[in-house]
C-alpha positions in Angstrom: 111.9 91.9 131.1 111.7 91.5 127.3 109.6 88.9 125.8 109.9 87.5 122.3 106.4 86.4 121.4 106.5 83.2 119.3 103.0 82.0 119.9 99.5 83.4 120.3 96.2 82.0 121.4 93.4 82.5 119.0 89.9 82.6 120.5 86.7 82.8 118.5 83.1 82.2 119.1 80.9 80.4 116.5 77.4 79.0 116.4 77.5 75.4 117.6 76.4 73.9 114.2 79.5 75.6 112.6 82.0 74.8 115.3 83.6 71.7 113.7 84.1 73.4 110.4 85.9 76.4 112.0 88.0 74.1 114.3 89.0 71.9 111.3 89.9 74.9 109.1 92.2 76.6 111.7 93.9 73.3 112.5 94.4 72.4 108.8 96.2 75.8 108.5 98.6 74.9 111.3 96.9 76.2 114.5 96.5 73.8 117.5 100.0 72.2 117.5 101.5 71.5 120.9 104.7 69.4 120.7 104.0 66.2 118.9 100.2 66.7 118.9 98.0 68.4 116.4 94.3 69.6 116.5 94.8 70.7 120.1 91.9 73.0 120.9 89.6 73.6 123.8 85.9 74.5 123.6 83.4 76.1 126.0 79.7 76.4 125.4 78.5 80.0 125.7 75.8 82.4 124.9 76.5 85.3 122.5 74.5 88.4 122.2 74.4 90.9 119.4 72.1 93.5 117.8 72.6 94.0 114.0 72.4 97.5 112.7 70.5 98.6 109.6 73.7 98.2 107.6 74.4 94.7 108.8 73.9 91.5 106.8 73.4 89.1 109.7 73.8 85.3 109.3 71.4 84.9 112.3 68.7 87.4 113.4 67.2 90.6 112.1 68.3 94.3 112.1 67.8 96.2 115.3 66.7 93.1 117.2 68.8 91.7 120.1 69.8 88.1 119.4 70.9 85.5 121.9 72.8 82.6 120.3 74.2 79.4 121.8 77.8 79.4 120.6 81.0 77.5 121.1 84.2 79.4 122.1 87.1 77.7 120.4 90.7 78.3 121.6 93.9 77.2 119.9 97.6 78.0 120.1 99.2 79.3 117.0 102.7 80.0 115.8 103.2 83.8 115.3 104.5 83.2 111.8 101.2 81.7 110.5 98.6 83.8 112.4 97.5 85.8 109.4 97.1 82.7 107.2 95.1 81.0 110.0 92.9 84.1 110.5 92.3 84.4 106.8 91.0 80.8 106.6 89.0 81.3 109.8 87.2 84.2 108.3 86.5 82.3 105.1 84.6 79.5 106.9 83.1 81.4 109.7 79.4 82.2 109.1 79.3 85.6 110.8 79.8 88.8 108.8 82.1 90.1 111.6 83.4 87.2 113.8 84.7 88.2 117.2 88.3 87.1 117.3 90.8 87.5 120.2 94.5 87.1 119.7 96.5 86.8 123.0 100.3 86.8 123.0 101.8 83.8 124.9 105.0 83.9 126.9 107.4 81.0 126.7 108.2 79.5 130.1 111.9 79.9 129.3 111.5 83.7 129.1 110.3 83.9 132.8 
């Protein structure tokens, strides 16, 4: 079975105080459209852990110290043709030096 990927799901975690800024930025660039609806996202509260190295410039925390941060995981669908533009904007507004971003290809129901 061959699949022509036309949409992906972008998933990113962000500190809760920064979540609306990130959500608005990706939706303003065109992510989060489902049919006649825009700004379609889903969020889950989560805890993120990380330990910055000596070479890191952390937004939160200190080098070589394990951090636990309350975060929001934001998920949004995105047309494959604008993914790079959306990711560029996401990185511009995200506070982390290295945001964890997942990109998952979506299969159209018609292709099944």
